[in-house]
VOPAMI-947802 format. One record per residue (C-alpha): x, y, z. Coordinates in steps of 0.5 Angstrom, whole numbers, plus 2048, in hexadecimal, padded with zeros to 3 digits. Example, Ala and Ser with C-alpha at 12.3 -4.5 7.8 and 13.67 -1.06 7.14 Angstrom:
BEGIN
<east 819, north 7F7, up 810>
<east 81B, north 7FE, up 80E>
//
This chain:
BEGIN
<east 800, north 800, up 800>
<east 804, north 806, up 7FD>
<east 80A, north 809, up 801>
<east 809, north 807, up 809>
<east 802, north 806, up 809>
<east 803, north 7FF, up 80A>
<east 808, north 801, up 80F>
<east 80B, north 7FC, up 814>
<east 806, north 7FE, up 81A>
<east 800, north 7FC, up 816>
<east 804, north 7F5, up 813>
<east 806, north 7F3, up 81A>
<east 7FE, north 7F4, up 81C>
<east 7FC, north 7F0, up 816>
<east 801, north 7EB, up 818>
<east 7FF, north 7EA, up 81F>
<east 7F8, north 7EA, up 81D>
<east 7F9, north 7E3, up 81A>
<east 7FA, north 7E6, up 812>
<east 800, north 7E7, up 80E>
<east 802, north 7EF, up 80F>
<east 806, north 7F2, up 80A>
<east 80A, north 7F8, up 809>
<east 80B, north 7FC, up 804>
<east 812, north 7FC, up 801>
<east 812, north 802, up 7FD>
<east 817, north 808, up 7FE>
<east 819, north 805, up 805>
<east 820, north 808, up 805>
<east 81D, north 80F, up 804>
<east 818, north 80E, up 80A>
<east 81E, north 80B, up 80E>
<east 821, north 812, up 80D>
<east 81B, north 816, up 80E>
<east 819, north 813, up 814>
<east 820, north 813, up 817>
<east 820, north 81B, up 815>
<east 819, north 81C, up 819>
<east 81C, north 819, up 81F>
<east 81A, north 812, up 81F>
<east 814, north 813, up 824>
<east 813, north 80D, up 828>
<east 81A, north 80B, up 827>
<east 818, north 805, up 822>
<east 81D, north 806, up 81D>
<east 823, north 806, up 822>
<east 820, north 800, up 825>
<east 820, north 7FC, up 81F>
<east 827, north 7FE, up 81D>
<east 829, north 7FC, up 823>
<east 828, north 7F5, up 821>
<east 82B, north 7F6, up 81A>
<east 830, north 7F1, up 819>
<east 835, north 7F6, up 815>
<east 837, north 7FB, up 81B>
<east 83B, north 7FF, up 817>
<east 836, north 800, up 812>
<east 831, north 802, up 817>
<east 835, north 807, up 81A>
<east 836, north 80B, up 814>
<east 82F, north 80C, up 813>
<east 82E, north 80E, up 81A>
<east 834, north 813, up 819>
<east 832, north 816, up 812>
<east 82A, north 817, up 813>
<east 828, north 816, up 81A>
<east 826, north 81D, up 81D>
<east 824, north 81C, up 825>
<east 81F, north 821, up 825>
<east 81D, north 821, up 81E>
<east 81E, north 826, up 818>
<east 81C, north 82D, up 818>
<east 815, north 82C, up 815>
<east 815, north 831, up 80F>
<east 81C, north 82E, up 80D>
<east 81C, north 828, up 808>
<east 81E, north 821, up 809>
<east 825, north 81F, up 807>
<east 825, north 81C, up 800>
<east 826, north 815, up 7FF>
<east 82B, north 813, up 7F9>
<east 827, north 811, up 7F2>
<east 827, north 80A, up 7F0>
<east 82B, north 808, up 7EA>
<east 82D, north 802, up 7E7>
<east 834, north 802, up 7EB>
<east 831, north 804, up 7F2>
<east 835, north 808, up 7F7>
<east 838, north 804, up 7FD>
<east 834, north 809, up 801>
<east 82E, north 808, up 7FE>
<east 82E, north 801, up 7FE>
<east 830, north 801, up 805>
<east 829, north 805, up 807>
<east 825, north 800, up 803>
<east 828, north 7FB, up 807>
<east 826, north 7FE, up 80D>
<east 820, north 801, up 80B>
<east 81D, north 7FA, up 809>
<east 820, north 7F7, up 810>
<east 81D, north 7FC, up 814>
<east 816, north 7FC, up 811>
<east 815, north 7F4, up 811>
<east 819, north 7F3, up 818>
<east 814, north 7F8, up 81B>
<east 80E, north 7F4, up 818>
<east 811, north 7EE, up 81B>
<east 812, north 7F0, up 822>
<east 80F, north 7ED, up 827>
<east 80B, north 7E7, up 824>
<east 80D, north 7E1, up 820>
<east 808, north 7E2, up 81A>
<east 80B, north 7E3, up 813>
<east 80C, north 7EA, up 810>
<east 80C, north 7EB, up 809>
<east 80E, north 7F1, up 804>
<east 80C, north 7F4, up 7FE>
<east 810, north 7F7, up 7F8>
<east 80E, north 7FA, up 7F1>
<east 812, north 7F7, up 7EC>
<east 812, north 7FD, up 7E8>
<east 816, north 800, up 7ED>
<east 81C, north 7FC, up 7EB>
<east 823, north 7FF, up 7ED>
<east 822, north 7FE, up 7F5>
<east 81F, north 7F7, up 7F5>
<east 826, north 7F3, up 7F7>
<east 828, north 7F7, up 7FD>
<east 821, north 7F8, up 7FF>
<east 81F, north 7F1, up 7FF>
<east 826, north 7EF, up 802>
<east 824, north 7F3, up 808>
<east 81D, north 7F1, up 809>
<east 820, north 7EA, up 809>
<east 825, north 7EB, up 80E>
<east 81F, north 7ED, up 812>
<east 81C, north 7E7, up 811>
<east 816, north 7E9, up 80C>
<east 812, north 7E2, up 80B>
<east 80F, north 7E5, up 804>
<east 811, north 7E9, up 7FE>
<east 80B, north 7EC, up 7FA>
<east 80C, north 7EF, up 7F4>
<east 808, north 7F2, up 7EE>
<east 808, north 7F8, up 7E9>
<east 80C, north 7F4, up 7E4>
<east 80E, north 7ED, up 7E2>
<east 813, north 7EB, up 7E8>
<east 815, north 7E4, up 7E5>
<east 81D, north 7E5, up 7E8>
<east 81B, north 7E6, up 7EF>
<east 81B, north 7DF, up 7F1>
<east 822, north 7DE, up 7EF>
<east 824, north 7E5, up 7F3>
<east 821, north 7E2, up 7F9>
<east 824, north 7DB, up 7F8>
<east 82B, north 7DF, up 7F8>
<east 82A, north 7E4, up 7FD>
<east 828, north 7DF, up 802>
<east 82F, north 7DC, up 801>
<east 832, north 7E3, up 801>
<east 834, north 7E2, up 7FA>
<east 835, north 7E8, up 7F5>
<east 82F, north 7E9, up 7F1>
<east 82D, north 7ED, up 7EB>
<east 826, north 7EF, up 7E8>
<east 825, north 7F2, up 7E1>
<east 822, north 7F9, up 7E0>
<east 81D, north 7FB, up 7DB>
<east 821, north 800, up 7D7>
<east 81E, north 804, up 7D1>
<east 821, north 803, up 7CA>
<east 826, north 7FE, up 7CD>
<east 82B, north 7FB, up 7C8>
<east 82E, north 7F4, up 7C7>
<east 834, north 7F3, up 7CB>
<east 832, north 7F9, up 7D0>
<east 832, north 7F7, up 7D8>
<east 82B, north 7F7, up 7DA>
<east 82D, north 7F4, up 7E1>
<east 82D, north 7F7, up 7E8>
<east 832, north 7F4, up 7ED>
<east 832, north 7F3, up 7F4>
<east 837, north 7EF, up 7F9>
<east 835, north 7EE, up 800>
<east 83D, north 7EC, up 801>
<east 83E, north 7F4, up 800>
<east 83A, north 7F6, up 806>
<east 83A, north 7F0, up 80B>
<east 83E, north 7F1, up 811>
<east 840, north 7EA, up 813>
<east 83E, north 7E3, up 811>
<east 836, north 7E2, up 812>
<east 832, north 7DB, up 811>
<east 82D, north 7DB, up 80B>
<east 827, north 7DE, up 80B>
<east 820, north 7DC, up 80B>
<east 81E, north 7DC, up 804>
<east 817, north 7DF, up 803>
<east 811, north 7DD, up 7FF>
<east 810, north 7E1, up 7F9>
<east 809, north 7E3, up 7F7>
<east 808, north 7E7, up 7F0>
<east 802, north 7EB, up 7EF>
<east 7FF, north 7EA, up 7E9>
<east 7F9, north 7EC, up 7E5>
<east 7F8, north 7E7, up 7E0>
<east 7F8, north 7DF, up 7DE>
<east 7FE, north 7E0, up 7D9>
<east 803, north 7E4, up 7DE>
<east 801, north 7DE, up 7E3>
<east 804, north 7D9, up 7DE>
<east 80A, north 7DE, up 7DC>
<east 80C, north 7DE, up 7E3>
<east 80C, north 7D6, up 7E4>
<east 810, north 7D5, up 7DD>
<east 815, north 7DB, up 7DD>
<east 816, north 7DC, up 7E4>
<east 81E, north 7DA, up 7E6>
<east 81B, north 7D7, up 7ED>
<east 816, north 7D5, up 7F1>
<east 80F, north 7D9, up 7F2>
<east 80B, north 7D7, up 7F8>
<east 804, north 7DA, up 7F5>
<east 801, north 7E0, up 7F2>
<east 7FD, north 7E6, up 7F4>
<east 7F8, north 7E7, up 7EF>
<east 7F6, north 7EF, up 7EF>
<east 7F0, north 7F2, up 7EB>
<east 7EF, north 7F9, up 7E8>
<east 7EB, north 7FB, up 7EE>
<east 7F1, north 7FB, up 7F3>
<east 7F4, north 801, up 7F5>
<east 7FB, north 803, up 7F3>
<east 7FE, north 801, up 7EC>
<east 7F9, north 7FD, up 7E7>
<east 7FB, north 7F9, up 7E1>
<east 7F9, north 7FC, up 7DB>
<east 7F3, north 7F9, up 7D8>
<east 7F4, north 7F4, up 7D3>
<east 7F3, north 7F5, up 7CC>
<east 7F1, north 7FC, up 7C8>
<east 7F1, north 802, up 7CD>
<east 7EA, north 804, up 7CE>
<east 7E8, north 80A, up 7D4>
<east 7E1, north 80C, up 7D7>
<east 7DF, north 813, up 7D7>
<east 7E3, north 815, up 7DD>
<east 7E9, north 813, up 7D9>
<east 7EA, north 80C, up 7DD>
<east 7EC, north 806, up 7DA>
<east 7E7, north 801, up 7D9>
<east 7E8, north 7FA, up 7DB>
<east 7E5, north 7F4, up 7D8>
<east 7E4, north 7EC, up 7D8>
<east 7EB, north 7EB, up 7D5>
<east 7EE, north 7EE, up 7DC>
<east 7EA, north 7E9, up 7E0>
<east 7EF, north 7E4, up 7E3>
<east 7EC, north 7DD, up 7E2>
<east 7ED, north 7DA, up 7E9>
<east 7EC, north 7D3, up 7E7>
<east 7F2, north 7D3, up 7E3>
<east 7F6, north 7D6, up 7E8>
<east 7F4, north 7D1, up 7ED>
<east 7F6, north 7CB, up 7E8>
<east 7FD, north 7CE, up 7E8>
<east 7FE, north 7CB, up 7EF>
<east 800, north 7D1, up 7F3>
<east 7FD, north 7D5, up 7F8>
<east 7F9, north 7DB, up 7F6>
<east 7F6, north 7E1, up 7FA>
<east 7F1, north 7E6, up 7F6>
<east 7F2, north 7EE, up 7F7>
<east 7EE, north 7F4, up 7F5>
<east 7E7, north 7F5, up 7F7>
<east 7E8, north 7EF, up 7FC>
<east 7E7, north 7F2, up 803>
<east 7E0, north 7EE, up 805>
<east 7DF, north 7E7, up 808>
<east 7DB, north 7E5, up 802>
<east 7E0, north 7E7, up 7FD>
<east 7E5, north 7E3, up 802>
<east 7E0, north 7DD, up 802>
<east 7E0, north 7DD, up 7FA>
<east 7E7, north 7DD, up 7F9>
<east 7E8, north 7D7, up 7FE>
<east 7E3, north 7D3, up 7FA>
<east 7E6, north 7D5, up 7F4>
<east 7ED, north 7D1, up 7F7>
<east 7F0, north 7D8, up 7F9>
<east 7F4, north 7D8, up 800>
<east 7F1, north 7DF, up 801>
<east 7F1, north 7E7, up 800>
<east 7F5, north 7EC, up 800>
<east 7F2, north 7F3, up 803>
<east 7F5, north 7FA, up 802>
<east 7F0, north 7FF, up 802>
<east 7EC, north 7FD, up 808>
<east 7F3, north 7FD, up 80C>
<east 7F5, north 804, up 809>
<east 7F0, north 808, up 80D>
<east 7F1, north 804, up 814>
<east 7F4, north 807, up 81A>
<east 7FA, north 803, up 819>
<east 7FC, north 805, up 812>
<east 801, north 80A, up 811>
<east 7FD, north 80F, up 80D>
<east 7FE, north 816, up 810>
<east 7F8, north 817, up 814>
<east 7F5, north 81D, up 811>
<east 7F4, north 819, up 80A>
<east 7F2, north 813, up 80E>
<east 7EC, north 816, up 811>
<east 7EA, north 81B, up 80B>
<east 7E9, north 815, up 807>
<east 7E6, north 811, up 80D>
<east 7E1, north 816, up 80D>
<east 7E0, north 817, up 806>
<east 7DE, north 80F, up 806>
<east 7D9, north 810, up 80B>
<east 7D6, north 815, up 808>
<east 7D6, north 811, up 801>
<east 7DA, north 816, up 7FE>
<east 7E0, north 812, up 7FD>
<east 7E2, north 812, up 7F6>
<east 7E8, north 80E, up 7F2>
<east 7EA, north 80F, up 7EB>
<east 7EF, north 80B, up 7E7>
<east 7F4, north 810, up 7E4>
<east 7F7, north 80D, up 7DE>
<east 7FC, north 813, up 7DE>
<east 7FE, north 814, up 7E5>
<east 804, north 80F, up 7E6>
<east 80A, north 810, up 7E2>
<east 80A, north 808, up 7E1>
<east 805, north 809, up 7DC>
<east 801, north 804, up 7E0>
<east 7F9, north 806, up 7E2>
<east 7F9, north 809, up 7EA>
<east 7F4, north 809, up 7EE>
<east 7F3, north 810, up 7F1>
<east 7EE, north 812, up 7F7>
<east 7EB, north 819, up 7F6>
<east 7ED, north 81E, up 7FC>
<east 7ED, north 825, up 7FC>
<east 7F4, north 828, up 7FD>
<east 7F7, north 822, up 7FA>
<east 7FA, north 821, up 7F3>
<east 7F4, north 81E, up 7F1>
<east 7F1, north 825, up 7F0>
<east 7F4, north 828, up 7E9>
<east 7F5, north 82F, up 7EC>
<east 7F9, north 82C, up 7F1>
<east 7FD, north 827, up 7EC>
<east 7FE, north 82D, up 7E7>
<east 801, north 832, up 7ED>
<east 806, north 82D, up 7EF>
<east 80D, north 82E, up 7EC>
<east 80F, north 828, up 7E9>
<east 815, north 825, up 7EC>
<east 818, north 81E, up 7EC>
<east 81D, north 81E, up 7F2>
<east 81B, north 816, up 7F5>
<east 81B, north 813, up 7EE>
<east 818, north 80C, up 7F0>
<east 814, north 80C, up 7EA>
<east 819, north 80E, up 7E5>
<east 81A, north 80A, up 7DF>
<east 821, north 808, up 7DC>
<east 823, north 80A, up 7D5>
<east 829, north 809, up 7D0>
<east 82C, north 80F, up 7CE>
<east 82F, north 810, up 7C7>
<east 836, north 80F, up 7CA>
<east 834, north 808, up 7CD>
<east 834, north 80B, up 7D4>
<east 82E, north 80A, up 7D9>
<east 829, north 810, up 7DA>
<east 823, north 811, up 7DF>
<east 81D, north 815, up 7DE>
<east 816, north 815, up 7E1>
<east 810, north 818, up 7DD>
<east 80E, north 81C, up 7E3>
<east 815, north 820, up 7E3>
<east 815, north 827, up 7E0>
<east 812, north 826, up 7D9>
<east 818, north 82A, up 7D6>
<east 81D, north 825, up 7DA>
<east 819, north 81F, up 7D7>
<east 819, north 821, up 7D0>
<east 821, north 822, up 7D1>
<east 822, north 81B, up 7D3>
<east 81E, north 819, up 7CC>
<east 817, north 818, up 7D0>
<east 810, north 81A, up 7CC>
<east 80C, north 820, up 7CE>
<east 806, north 81B, up 7CE>
<east 808, north 817, up 7D3>
<east 809, north 81D, up 7D8>
<east 802, north 81F, up 7D7>
<east 7FE, north 81D, up 7DE>
<east 804, north 81A, up 7E1>
<east 804, north 81B, up 7E9>
<east 80A, north 81A, up 7EE>
<east 808, north 814, up 7F1>
<east 80E, north 813, up 7F5>
<east 80E, north 81A, up 7F8>
<east 806, north 819, up 7FA>
<east 806, north 812, up 7FC>
<east 80B, north 814, up 801>
<east 807, north 81A, up 803>
<east 801, north 815, up 804>
<east 805, north 812, up 80A>
<east 807, north 819, up 80D>
<east 80E, north 81A, up 80B>
<east 80D, north 81F, up 805>
<east 813, north 823, up 803>
<east 814, north 82A, up 803>
<east 816, north 82D, up 7FD>
<east 81A, north 833, up 7FB>
<east 816, north 839, up 7FD>
<east 812, north 836, up 802>
<east 80D, north 832, up 7FE>
<east 80B, north 82B, up 801>
<east 809, north 825, up 7FD>
<east 802, north 823, up 7FC>
<east 7FF, north 81D, up 7FD>
<east 7FC, north 818, up 7F8>
<east 7F8, north 812, up 7FB>
<east 7F7, north 80C, up 7F8>
<east 7F1, north 807, up 7FA>
<east 7ED, north 801, up 7F7>
<east 7E6, north 802, up 7F4>
<east 7E3, north 800, up 7FB>
<east 7E6, north 806, up 7FF>
<east 7DE, north 809, up 7FE>
<east 7DC, north 802, up 803>
<east 7E1, north 803, up 808>
<east 7DD, north 805, up 80D>
<east 7DA, north 7FF, up 80E>
<east 7E0, north 7FD, up 812>
<east 7DF, north 802, up 818>
<east 7DC, north 7FF, up 81E>
<east 7D5, north 803, up 820>
<east 7D6, north 809, up 824>
<east 7DD, north 80A, up 822>
<east 7E0, north 80F, up 81D>
<east 7E6, north 80A, up 81B>
<east 7E8, north 803, up 81A>
<east 7EE, north 7FE, up 81C>
<east 7F2, north 7F9, up 818>
<east 7EE, north 7F4, up 81C>
<east 7E7, north 7F7, up 81A>
<east 7E9, north 7F5, up 813>
<east 7EC, north 7EE, up 814>
<east 7E5, north 7ED, up 819>
<east 7E1, north 7EF, up 813>
<east 7E4, north 7EB, up 80E>
<east 7E4, north 7E5, up 812>
<east 7DD, north 7E5, up 813>
<east 7DC, north 7DE, up 80F>
<east 7D6, north 7DB, up 812>
<east 7D1, north 7D8, up 80D>
//
């Protein structure tokens, strides 16, 4: 769920309630820095770092970023280096630490499994990030927004602290070009360490074809599937076939976009269904179809344990109760080119005037694409960066229309917005599934909010 919405606190709560809590693995290196600069309220990060096995690495992070009383409010957070094909050692250390901290805290105080979710589209941080999560004992790695056929082999290698590589999607690549990003745990380990537990791997798929592709082409063992429909929050797979849109410009999905659960069952692996599944009836349907359960995001995003900033969580909850909450599938917002679910909220980038008033800047760069320059070197560009900058890098102006800075806005959703030059504060852009409008059903009578326990109790009402 976005950046830090499904944080360690929510995942820990869900796991302790008997389900699989999953933390978001996106931008955890940057979140580590910003939380430390905010003073590490509660001391959670420092407590996790005390258990990190590479002591010198943890010490460097604290010395570089920890501000005991927190940074001055109107000052910007420190910049984190951009990810590149050949990443800096400093950035890789932050990836390892950030992922370790999030999984460690989610696992703290219980023996239930915890998973971590990544976007395949954000490829360059994969290797050090997954290693950090494995050092903390992540039991599941879940990955969508792409075709992660090489992740099983990465998990195998990292479990033995072996060097691993991952192929990047590079625009304009030529035969013979080096497309790999590489990571060697030996460059970071301090002393000898026993093998790590190999997490189970669950790719997120949106079609039967992709399920078969994962089985046939993966370089190692997959352990099941998460099947996500177009009603789910976040990034959705584009509709299959010719693009058609409704009167609001939203992509129209049809029968070709419906996954045949019977064919998935025939593949012989466990599967969970996501997207509009947050009800006991839907859970029953999935179980009767041979599935193992459901994946739920939107319902948890507005619960008390969510990592969403309180002002946005409460505002959206009030709209849901009033029956005015609305989600739009924006086919232009995300630089990835994937349709992106956006909750319509006053003051957020969902409003056209707020979007247009923002000065375009790309200072986080998680969704930059890698492209081959004329001299054979690799360049990096994002369709939400300043238009003239994007065009200078060979991008097409048509690709910049309607593009929003997903990176900065998702961090703002979690209450950690960057303060830009001139004092402007990054605005949120909140992503939810289509069932946001029905979220009030989880609020107990007489209450104005709800907890993760309320969600799970409602989902497990399986009496006939």
